[in-house]
N, C-alpha and C positions, 0 to 999 in steps of 0.2 A: 759577189759584193764586202769588200775588205771592213766594210761598216758594220757596227753592231744594229742588226734589222729588228724592229718595233714595230708589231700592227698597230691601227687606229685605237683599239680599245687600249694598248699597252700606255700608246700617247696620252688616250684623255684622264686613264686612270694616274697617270704622274702628274700632269697638270692639277686634276682635283686635290691633291693630296698638297702641290705646291699651295694650293687657294686654302687648304684646311690652317698651314703653318703661318701664313699669311694672317690670317685673324689673329693669331693667337699672340705675334708681334706684339711687343708694350714699349713703353718708354725707356725704360731698361737697356735693351737689345742696342750693343755694342756698336753695332754701325749705325745706326742711328745720327750718334755722337759724331762718327767720323765722317761721315755726310755733312753732318751742318759745320763741322770745321773745316770741311773742304769747301764747301758752297754756302755761305751763312742766308743764303734766301728757303734753304730748305731746312726750314726749323724741324721739332720734331713733333709738332701738334700736326706740321702740313703732312711731313713724310705718313705719320700714320693715317692720315686720311686718306692718301692715297694708296698705301698699303692693306689697308682694311677693306677700302673699295677693289682690291682686284680679289683680295681671299672670297669677296662679296661672289664675282663676277667668275672665278675659277672653280664654280661647284661642279657636279658631275652634269646635274641636271641643264643648266646655263650651256656648257660648252656642248650638250647634245643636239640641243634646241638648237642652238646657234649654227651647227654644222650640219644639221639632216638634209638641208636642203642642194648639200653639194655633194657632186659623186666624188667620192674617193676611194680612186684605185690602188691597192696594194699591189707589192712588188715592183714597181716602177722604180728605175735609177733614177737616186735622188737628185737635185739639182741644187746648184751651191749659191741662193741667193743672198748678197752684200747688202746691208741694214747700214746708212749714215742715220743716226740719232737725235733727233734734238733732246735738249736739256733744260726747259725754261721750268717744268714741272717733274714731282718727281716718279721715275718709270711708267713716261712718256713714248718712250720707244720700247716696252714692253711688247704691245698689241702685236706689233710687226713680227718681234723674234716668236710669240705664240702662233702667228697665222704660218709662220714658216714652218716650225717642227711638227705640230697638229697635221701640216698637209705631208709628214714625210719626207722633208726637204732638212738640207743643211744651211743654218744662218752665220755668215760670215758679218760679222756687227761690229761697227765702229761707235762705239757709247759715246754721249758728247761728253764734253770734258769737265763740263759741271753735274754730271751725273754717273761720272765713274764708280764710286763707290758702291752706292745703290745695286747696282747693273751686275756688275761685279759678281757681288756678294749674292744676289738673286739668280746669277749663274750656277755659282757654287751650291747653292742651294738646290738648286733641278737637278744637279749632275747626283750630288748627295740621295737625292730621293730615286732617282733612276740613271747607273751609273751608264747605261749605253748611251746617253743626252753627251757624255763626253765626245764622244767623236762626230756629235753632229751641231756644234757649237763650237764657233771659232772666234776667238778676238782678234782683231787686225791690230798690228804692232803701232803704234804711232799713226802715220797717214797713210799708210799702207793697205792698197785694198786692189789685191789680184787675183785670177785666175777665177771668178764668178761666171755664171751665166745671166743671170739679169741683177739688177738693183732696185731699192726702195730707199729714197733719201729724203728727209724733211729739213728743210731750211727756211730763213729768209728769202724775200725776194731777190735780192744779190745773188742770194748763194742758189737759188735755180737757176740762175743765169750760167752760173759755174756746172750747174750739173747738166743742165741740156748742153753743153759742149762737149764735157769729158765723157759722159755715157750714151752719147749721140746713138752708138753703134754696138749698145746693147738692152734688148728688151728693160722697159723701166717702168716706175711708178714713182714722180716727182713731185713733191706737193710743195707749196707755198703758205706764205703769212694770209690767216683769216685771219677774223673777228666774229663776234655772238652782239647778239641786241636783243634787248628788250622792248613791249610792245605794252605801254601801261595804258589805260581809259581813266584812271581817276577811282576808279568802284574798288579797287584793289583792297584785301581786308588787312587787317593788321598781321596776321600770320605771314599771307603772300609776300607783302613786303618785306618781312623778316626773312622769309627764304631767300626773296630779290639780292639780299646784303651779301650772299654767300655765294651766290652767282656772277657778284661782282668783285667780292674780296678773296675768297679763298685762292688760295697759291700765288695772293699779291694782287692776283689780277692779270698775270702772265699767260695763264693758256689760252687758244684758240679759243676754247670755249667758255670763256669768262666775260661776262656782258663789258661792252667797250662803248657800248652806245644804246642812249633812251629813245623810245619814238612816244613821245607825248601828246597828249590832246591838248588843242588851246585853251589856255586858261589854269594848267594843270597847277595845282597846289601842290609844291614840294614839300613842304612841310612833315607829312607823315613821313614820306621817304628819309629825311633827315632823321626824323627820328628813331626809324627803323635801323637806319644806318650806325648807328652811334655804339650798338652793340660789337662794332669795329674798331673803336677809335684806339684804343691800343696799339693798334696798328703802327699808328705812326712813332712808338717807340722802337722800331726796327730799325737800323739805323741806318741801312740801304733805302728802304722805302722814303724815311724824312729826307733825305738826301735828293732827292725826284721831288717829292713834293715841295721843298722848300726853293730846289731850282726853278721849278715851272711857277709856282706862285711869283716869284721873283720876275721871272722873263713876263707873264700877264700884268703885273704891276708896272714895270718898264716902258711896258709898249701900250699901257693902257687900254687893254684887250679886257671888255666886258665880263667878268666872271662869278660864280657863287662860290662858298668856301666855306667848309663846317669843321675846320682846323683839321681835319685829317685826310681831306678829298676836296679835289676842286672839279664842279661841273662849269661846263662850260657848253653854248650854242653855236652849233658848227655842222658843218653838214660832213665832214669826214667821218668815217665808220670806225678808223681806229684812233685808240687816245694813246697817251702818253700814260707812262707809268705813273697813278696816282691820280691821273685826270679822268675823268667820266663827259662822255661828248654827248648832246642831246637834242634832237632836234623836234619841232613840232608838225601836226600833222592834223588835217581838217577833217576826214572820215576816211571809215574803211578801205575805199579806193586808193587812197593817198599811201595808207598801211602797204597794200599788197605791188602797188607800183614801187614803192624804195625796196621791197623785200625782192622783187622781179629782177631789180633795176641792179641789185648788187648779191645775187644770187652765186655769182663765182666768186665771192668774197665773206660771203657770210657762211661759220661754222656751222651754227645755231641760232634760232628766233624764240627767244623766251617769252611768255604770255598765257593769258586765258580768254582770249577771245576767238579760239575755235578753227584759226586755219590750219591748213594742213601739215603737218610736219612739225608744229610749234611744241615745244618743248615747257613742261608746268615750271613755275616759280621756285626755284632751291635744287633743279633737276639737270642745270646744264654743266654739273661736273660729274654727274651720273651717268654716263652714256652705259649702253648696252654693246657686248660685243660683236652688235651687226649696226653699230652706228661709225661707222668707218670716217677716216679724217679724209677730208676734201671730198666725201662721198663716194669718193671710188672704192668698190668692193677687193678687198684684199685677198682676199682669200680666190676671187675668181681670178684677178692676175696672176697669183701662181700658178693655178691649177690650167690656166693656159699655156704655160711654158714649156 
């Protein structure tokens, strides 16, 4: 093999060192400012949130616990796995890259145009830690993806149809749009509602794990939730977010569509799961049976469900944007897919 070989322990060690470095990244780090100038959605605070979250995840203990149930064969001829990455939140494509590398394969990555600065920087950091990764990470030139054995692609529902057509002859893991919901009972504490604000507003609500839909009991009092959301009122000072808010507010007013507005977020009663940026949909339920029916009917569209009612798989308030390494996008086990090749 012409590639520089690393065993499983070496790969784990290199990734855990990367985790340590990410935890030390500060607001003064130049690449954060470069990434913000390139993509204004990536504010310094939002980038630090994502980078430090990855730093916590990439501890040696977390990595070993994540992978202990898989059978990692050594000295197997590596596969070249192409990755078309999303760019809606900082480093959202990193999980796929790590999954490929930790299994001893070669990653041919196409970073999103929205996240090239951070992703390219992270690759260079990883290679600096472990130079052998230089032969295992390839960045695709422009739109060219050639000579690969399998592909992982994340995109919109429209791009998914494109992916299905163009990659039909390759083993593939293709992901579409998903959204997340929060189930409230009216008995939430102030702390829980405060944490719900993070689920809604972190990364401007652009992640698939951001809450875009509320399930509320009949007669629910919205005032405590609105008070909790005030912590994010300065979000309206972000020009791109404000443009979306102004547009949708004008649209609802012109169409005389009923809605609620707190000056930086619009709430609208609607059976849709997905909501436009700066808008949060809600729907009422009568009982827990209604909740379960809704979650079951939309399970292929929901990334995660937030709440404290104890249903299986429900994420606590404030944790929607803190997935574990085994919280796979679209619920499809990426490591299992790679090892099956």
